[in-house]
Structures are given as structure tokens and as C-alpha cells.
C-alpha positions as CSV (number, residue, x, y, z in Angstrom):
1,M,-191.0,-91.7,66.2
2,H,-190.9,-87.8,66.6
3,S,-188.7,-85.2,68.6
4,S,-188.6,-81.6,69.1
5,L,-185.8,-79.9,71.2
6,S,-184.3,-76.8,72.4
7,H,-181.7,-75.4,73.8
8,F,-178.3,-76.5,73.1
9,R,-176.0,-76.7,70.4
10,I,-173.2,-78.5,68.2
11,A,-170.1,-76.4,69.6
12,G,-168.1,-78.1,67.2
13,L,-167.2,-81.6,65.9
14,A,-163.4,-83.6,64.2
15,V,-163.6,-86.6,63.1
16,T,-160.4,-89.2,62.7
17,T,-159.9,-91.9,60.0
18,G,-158.3,-94.8,59.9
19,S,-154.4,-94.5,58.4
20,V,-154.4,-97.7,56.4
21,E,-155.1,-96.4,51.9
22,R,-157.4,-99.6,50.4
23,D,-157.4,-98.9,47.0
24,F,-160.9,-100.9,44.6
25,I,-159.7,-101.0,41.5
26,A,-155.8,-102.7,43.1
27,D,-157.5,-104.7,45.5
28,G,-159.6,-106.0,42.8
29,L,-156.7,-106.7,40.2
30,A,-155.0,-108.6,42.8
31,A,-157.9,-110.7,44.0
32,G,-157.9,-111.8,39.9
33,L,-160.8,-109.3,38.9
34,E,-160.2,-107.7,34.9
35,R,-160.2,-104.0,35.0
36,A,-162.8,-102.9,32.3
37,Q,-165.1,-104.6,35.3
38,L,-163.9,-103.4,38.3
39,E,-164.2,-100.1,36.6
40,R,-167.4,-100.2,35.9
41,V,-168.4,-101.4,39.5
42,A,-166.6,-98.1,40.2
43,A,-168.1,-95.6,38.5
44,A,-171.7,-97.3,38.8
45,V,-171.2,-97.5,42.9
46,G,-169.1,-95.2,43.8
47,L,-166.5,-97.2,45.4
48,R,-162.5,-95.8,44.7
49,R,-160.0,-95.2,48.1
50,R,-161.1,-96.3,51.9
51,L,-159.1,-95.5,54.7
52,V,-158.8,-98.4,57.2
53,A,-157.6,-98.6,61.0
54,A,-154.6,-100.1,61.4
55,D,-153.6,-102.7,63.2
56,G,-154.3,-102.5,66.4
57,V,-156.8,-99.3,66.5
58,T,-159.9,-99.6,67.2
59,A,-163.0,-97.1,67.4
60,L,-162.0,-95.5,70.6
61,D,-158.5,-94.7,69.9
62,L,-159.4,-92.8,66.3
63,C,-162.5,-91.0,68.8
64,E,-160.1,-90.4,71.4
65,D,-158.1,-88.7,69.4
66,A,-160.6,-86.9,67.3
67,A,-161.9,-85.8,71.3
68,R,-158.8,-84.3,72.0
69,R,-158.2,-82.4,69.0
70,L,-162.2,-80.8,69.0
71,L,-161.2,-80.0,72.5
72,D,-158.3,-78.6,71.8
73,A,-159.1,-76.7,69.1
74,L,-162.6,-75.6,71.1
75,E,-160.7,-74.4,74.0
76,V,-162.8,-76.5,76.4
77,D,-161.2,-78.2,79.2
78,A,-162.2,-81.3,80.2
79,S,-163.0,-80.9,83.4
80,S,-166.3,-79.3,82.1
81,I,-167.9,-82.7,80.3
82,D,-171.2,-83.4,82.0
83,A,-171.6,-86.6,80.0
84,V,-170.4,-88.9,77.0
85,V,-172.0,-90.5,74.7
86,F,-169.9,-92.7,72.1
87,V,-172.2,-95.1,69.6
88,T,-170.3,-97.5,68.2
89,Q,-171.1,-101.4,67.1
90,T,-167.2,-102.5,67.3
91,P,-166.4,-101.4,70.7
92,D,-163.4,-102.4,72.9
93,H,-164.2,-104.9,75.1
94,P,-167.7,-106.4,75.4
95,Q,-167.5,-104.8,79.1
96,P,-166.2,-102.5,79.9
97,N,-168.3,-99.7,77.4
98,N,-166.1,-97.2,75.2
99,A,-167.6,-94.3,76.9
100,S,-166.2,-95.4,80.4
101,L,-162.8,-96.4,78.9
102,L,-162.4,-93.8,76.7
103,H,-164.1,-91.2,80.3
104,G,-160.7,-92.2,81.3
105,R,-158.0,-92.0,78.8
106,L,-159.7,-88.1,79.1
107,G,-159.9,-87.9,82.6
108,L,-163.0,-86.1,82.8
109,S,-164.6,-85.6,86.2
110,K,-165.9,-88.6,88.1
111,A,-170.0,-87.1,88.2
112,A,-169.9,-87.1,84.3
113,L,-172.4,-89.6,82.9
114,S,-170.4,-92.1,80.7
115,F,-173.1,-94.9,78.1
116,D,-172.9,-96.1,75.0
117,L,-175.1,-96.6,71.8
118,S,-174.8,-99.5,70.2
119,H,-175.9,-98.1,66.5
120,G,-174.4,-98.5,63.0
121,C,-175.1,-96.0,59.6
122,S,-178.4,-93.8,61.7
123,G,-176.6,-93.9,65.4
124,W,-175.6,-90.5,64.7
125,V,-178.0,-88.8,64.5
126,Y,-179.9,-91.1,67.4
127,G,-175.7,-90.2,69.3
128,L,-177.8,-86.4,69.5
129,H,-180.9,-87.1,69.8
130,Q,-179.3,-88.4,73.7
131,A,-176.8,-85.7,74.1
132,A,-179.4,-82.8,72.8
133,L,-181.9,-84.9,75.9
134,L,-179.3,-84.4,78.6
135,C,-179.1,-80.4,77.7
136,A,-182.2,-79.8,76.9
137,H,-183.6,-80.4,80.0
138,G,-181.0,-78.6,81.6
139,G,-178.5,-82.2,83.6
140,A,-175.7,-81.3,81.4
141,A,-174.5,-78.0,80.1
142,R,-171.5,-79.8,78.0
143,V,-172.0,-83.3,76.4
144,L,-169.5,-85.0,74.5
145,L,-171.1,-87.0,71.4
146,C,-168.3,-89.8,69.5
147,A,-168.9,-92.3,67.0
148,G,-167.4,-94.8,65.3
149,D,-166.4,-97.7,63.9
150,T,-164.0,-100.6,62.2
151,L,-166.4,-102.9,60.3
152,S,-163.2,-103.3,58.0
153,R,-162.5,-105.4,60.4
154,L,-165.2,-107.7,60.9
155,T,-165.1,-107.7,56.5
156,N,-163.7,-110.8,55.0
157,R,-160.8,-109.0,53.0
158,D,-162.6,-112.5,50.1
159,D,-166.0,-111.8,50.3
160,R,-165.6,-109.1,47.4
161,S,-169.3,-108.5,48.0
162,I,-169.1,-106.4,50.9
163,D,-165.2,-105.8,51.6
164,P,-164.3,-103.2,49.1
165,I,-167.4,-100.7,51.0
166,F,-166.5,-100.2,54.6
167,G,-164.2,-97.7,55.6
168,D,-163.0,-96.9,59.1
169,A,-162.9,-93.9,60.8
170,G,-163.9,-92.0,64.9
171,S,-165.7,-88.6,65.5
172,A,-166.1,-86.5,68.5
173,A,-169.2,-83.7,68.5
174,L,-169.0,-80.8,71.6
175,V,-173.3,-80.2,72.2
176,E,-173.6,-77.5,74.6
177,R,-177.0,-76.4,76.7
178,T,-177.9,-72.4,75.0
179,G,-180.3,-70.1,76.1
180,L,-181.6,-71.0,72.0
181,A,-184.7,-71.7,71.7
182,E,-184.9,-72.8,68.2
183,P,-185.6,-76.1,67.9
184,W,-184.0,-79.0,66.2
185,H,-186.9,-81.5,64.7
186,F,-186.2,-85.3,64.8
187,V,-187.4,-88.7,62.6
188,F,-186.8,-92.1,63.9
189,G,-187.6,-95.1,62.5
190,T,-187.0,-99.2,62.6
191,D,-188.1,-101.9,60.9
192,G,-186.6,-104.8,62.6
193,S,-188.1,-107.2,60.1
194,G,-185.2,-106.8,58.2
195,A,-182.9,-107.1,61.0
196,R,-181.4,-110.3,59.6
197,L,-180.7,-107.8,56.0
198,I,-177.2,-106.0,57.5
199,S,-175.7,-108.5,60.5
200,V,-172.5,-110.9,62.5
201,P,-174.6,-113.5,63.1
202,A,-171.6,-115.2,65.6
203,G,-169.9,-113.0,68.5
204,G,-172.7,-112.7,70.8
205,A,-174.7,-115.1,73.3
206,R,-177.4,-116.4,71.1
207,L,-174.2,-117.0,68.9
208,P,-170.6,-117.9,70.4
209,V,-167.4,-117.8,69.1
210,T,-166.7,-121.6,68.7
211,E,-164.7,-123.8,65.9
212,S,-167.4,-124.3,63.8
213,T,-168.0,-120.7,63.2
214,C,-165.3,-119.5,62.6
215,V,-165.4,-121.8,59.3
216,V,-164.8,-120.3,56.0
217,H,-167.3,-120.9,53.4
218,R,-168.3,-119.6,49.6
219,D,-171.5,-118.2,48.0
220,P,-172.2,-119.4,44.8
221,D,-170.2,-116.1,43.6
222,G,-167.5,-117.1,45.4
223,H,-167.6,-114.8,47.8
224,A,-166.1,-116.2,51.2
225,R,-167.3,-115.3,54.5
226,H,-167.8,-117.6,58.3
227,D,-170.5,-116.8,60.7
228,G,-168.1,-114.1,62.0
229,N,-167.8,-111.9,59.0
230,L,-170.7,-109.0,58.2
231,R,-172.5,-110.0,55.3
232,M,-175.4,-107.2,53.8
233,D,-177.9,-108.3,51.0
234,G,-177.3,-105.8,49.3
235,A,-180.4,-105.7,46.6
236,A,-182.9,-105.5,49.8
237,V,-180.8,-102.7,51.8
238,M,-181.2,-100.3,49.2
239,A,-184.6,-101.6,48.3
240,F,-185.6,-100.3,51.8
241,A,-184.0,-97.0,52.0
242,L,-185.5,-95.7,49.2
243,R,-189.1,-97.4,50.8
244,E,-188.6,-96.0,53.9
245,V,-185.9,-92.8,54.4
246,P,-187.3,-90.0,51.6
247,G,-191.0,-90.4,53.3
248,A,-188.7,-89.7,57.0
249,V,-186.5,-86.5,55.5
250,R,-190.2,-85.2,53.6
251,S,-191.9,-85.5,57.6
252,V,-188.5,-84.1,59.0
253,L,-188.4,-81.1,56.7
254,A,-192.8,-80.8,57.7
255,A,-191.7,-80.3,60.6
256,A,-189.5,-78.1,61.0
257,G,-191.4,-76.0,58.6
258,W,-188.4,-75.8,55.8
259,E,-189.3,-76.6,52.0
260,R,-186.0,-76.9,51.2
261,P,-182.7,-77.1,54.0
262,D,-179.2,-75.2,53.4
263,A,-176.8,-78.4,53.0
264,C,-177.6,-81.7,54.2
265,A,-175.4,-84.7,55.7
266,F,-176.6,-88.2,54.6
267,H,-175.2,-91.5,55.0
268,Q,-172.0,-92.2,52.6
269,A,-173.7,-95.3,52.2
270,N,-172.4,-95.2,48.2
271,R,-173.3,-92.9,45.4
272,F,-175.3,-95.3,43.7
273,V,-177.1,-95.4,47.2
274,L,-177.8,-91.6,48.2
275,T,-178.4,-90.3,45.1
276,S,-181.6,-92.4,44.0
277,V,-182.4,-91.3,47.6
278,V,-181.5,-87.9,47.5
279,R,-183.7,-88.0,43.9
280,A,-186.5,-89.8,45.5
281,A,-186.4,-87.4,48.6
282,G,-187.0,-84.4,45.6
283,L,-183.9,-82.5,47.8
284,D,-181.8,-80.8,45.9
285,P,-178.4,-82.7,44.7
286,A,-176.4,-78.9,44.9
287,T,-176.9,-79.0,48.8
288,V,-176.0,-82.9,49.3
289,P,-171.8,-84.5,48.8
290,M,-171.8,-87.4,46.9
291,D,-168.2,-88.4,47.6
292,L,-167.4,-88.8,50.8
293,A,-167.9,-93.3,50.1
294,E,-165.3,-92.6,47.5
295,R,-162.9,-90.9,49.6
296,F,-162.9,-92.6,53.1
297,G,-165.3,-95.6,52.5
298,N,-168.7,-96.5,54.4
299,Q,-167.7,-95.3,57.8
300,S,-170.8,-96.8,59.8
301,S,-171.9,-94.3,62.1
302,C,-169.1,-91.7,61.8
303,S,-170.5,-90.9,57.9
304,V,-172.3,-88.0,59.1
305,P,-169.6,-86.7,61.3
306,T,-167.6,-87.1,58.2
307,V,-169.3,-84.8,55.7
308,L,-169.9,-82.6,58.3
309,A,-166.1,-82.2,59.3
310,S,-164.8,-82.6,55.5
311,A,-167.1,-81.5,53.2
312,L,-169.4,-78.4,54.9
313,A,-166.2,-77.8,57.5
314,A,-166.1,-74.0,56.4
315,R,-169.8,-73.4,56.0
316,L,-170.5,-74.5,59.4
317,A,-167.6,-72.8,60.6
318,E,-169.4,-69.0,59.3
319,G,-172.6,-70.8,60.0
320,P,-175.5,-69.8,60.7
321,V,-176.9,-73.3,58.5
322,R,-180.1,-75.2,58.3
323,L,-178.6,-78.8,58.4
324,L,-180.6,-81.9,57.3
325,A,-178.8,-84.9,58.8
326,C,-180.0,-88.3,58.3
327,G,-178.5,-92.0,58.8
328,F,-179.8,-95.2,57.9
329,G,-178.9,-99.0,57.6
330,V,-178.4,-101.5,60.2
331,G,-181.1,-102.6,62.3
332,L,-182.8,-102.1,60.4
333,S,-182.7,-98.3,61.4
334,W,-183.4,-94.7,59.9
335,A,-182.6,-91.0,61.1
336,A,-183.1,-87.9,60.2
337,A,-182.7,-84.4,62.0
338,A,-183.6,-80.6,60.7
339,G,-181.3,-77.7,62.9
340,V,-179.1,-75.3,62.7
341,V,-175.7,-75.4,63.4
342,G,-173.2,-72.9,63.3
343,P,-171.1,-71.3,63.8
344,A,-169.2,-74.4,64.8
345,V,-165.8,-75.6,65.0
346,C,-164.4,-78.4,62.1
347,P,-160.6,-79.1,62.9
348,P,-159.2,-80.9,59.4
349,V,-160.0,-84.7,59.2
350,L,-157.6,-86.6,60.0
351,P,-155.9,-90.2,60.1
352,F,-154.2,-91.9,62.9
353,P,-151.6,-92.8,63.9
354,R,-150.1,-89.8,62.1
355,P,-146.8,-90.3,60.0
């Protein structure tokens, strides 16, 4: 699907990470693996350090911290927010939704609209489109877009194929209605036939959590997991990304009339996947930050915001920047957006809770 929207801007964005540092090499050595093997994987894939949430801290907590810091930095009163869009696949509860809970924590107006989007790696671009719709059609002057996940809670520590990948973070962006007519362009796609390639089988209505779903099994490679754990077919997901994402990137750039963007914010799956996708899309690697997964881990719906708030913060503060944003993964889904950002306020990326 192609979509073009105007009359909105991203005023600012903040990201809050988990506070617990995990090290790929140290964790591997503790699991009995050889250092030489670990170093080879770390160099090839780009796995080093990641930040995960402390016990008791959820995506809601991380996004609340990011939202409070962003509103303070922008000197915006929470009562002026007309809507909350919360993108997550790790909500606090099945009911109520995270957006309503955040609405209450921030003390927003009772007239404010609030809803969740259940999406992962492509979720921030989906959420931006929803926030832009609310602004572009005149119903909202300010939308708080939050995106965050704590996927480390869903992995099994003995599943070395997936546990070392994920970090936890939450983000908040303020999307405002403006008189600017220059459009943003969006491209979306879904391949539901591959939905089970990234999945958590148990925990929903189809397969509720029972004693049997909590039984841990080991695969032929020795990786342990139960039906409530996140699982992923990495090779198949890599093939999907190379098959679908480059075309989406070229399509959205063509819609924007750009030969090249000034900067790119891609989902940070890992360095190997990202390098391959960028090469296939024909982008200049110099415009694409690629080391965020090595610093924070794969942050699911928060990885694109982390690129913006970390690697691109200084450029966005000066603005304007012709930005390409792209996420891809669970669903299977992909989403790309091209638009001008900046000047935009991006407070420093900080952990929660802080020392």
C-alpha cells in the first residue's frame, strides 16, 4: 500500500532503554561456548552489548519515562495532547491497553483518543502513519506516538539462537499538525504466509498458557525453549528481508522524487542483515547507521526511534533532513517512509531506572 500525507511534523523524539547490560561474549562463555567461536559470530553478525529491562520494568514504564523527558524538553503541557498511539507487542496486560494506562499516568485530557497497535519491527513507521493521519485530517493538533518492547522477557536464556539478540527500550515522539504542505510518503506490505517465522505460540486465545505449554524442549542444535518463548527462523527472515525490503525502499524514494535520502533510520536487526539489505537497495552505506544493535540490541518497535534519537540526533536538531525510515520483521511485514524532519528536539538516550 502507498500513502502520502502532509500537514504534520515530528517535533521531537526521546528514547529510554533498559538499565541492565548484557554482553554477548561474557554470556556465551558462561554458557560454555568457546571464545574464538563467539568472536567469529560477534564480528560476522554484529552482536556485542545490549541493554535489557530490569526486573519489574515494562515497555509502558520505558515509554512513560521517554514521554516525560520529551515533553519537558519541548516545554509542552501534557493537557495539550489530543491522542496517544502506543505501538507494542509486550503490553502490561491483555486489558486495558497500554495507551490508556499511559494516558492515566500522564494525566491527559479526557477528550484525548488512545489506542494500541500490536506491531513489532515495522511498528514505528505504522504508528507514525496513524499519528500523521490524526493530524493531517484536522482532528488532532498533537499526537504522542510511543513505541517500545521488552522482548528479552520472551526469550529463553538457554536459546542461544535468539536470546543474545534482543534489547529493551521505549520511545516517545510528538507529532504535530502544521501548515506545511510538503508530503511524507509511505509504503507498507505484509506477507502473512510467513507469520509463523517469528512467533510466540502460547499466551493468546488460540493457545492459552497451561502446564504443558511451559515444558521446555531442546532442538537438535541444543537450543532450549517452551511455547511461551519467542522463536524465529533467522535464515528465512533474512531471505524475506532481502526479497521485500529493497523494493519498498526504492518505491518510497521514487514516490518522494529522491534519488538519495540525506539519512536513513533502519530497523536494527543486526549488522549482517542490515548491510545486506542496504546493499540490495542500492543505498549509500554512509547514510545508514548500522551499529545500534551492537550497542543496544535488536529493540523491535523502538529500533528506528533509537537511530533517530542517538545516531541522527545532532543532524535532526539542526534540520531539515530528508529522512528514509524503514522497519521490517514480525508479521511478516515491512514499512518505509520518506519525509523531511527537523529541526527536531531529541533528548539524550538514557536508561531507566537511572543510577
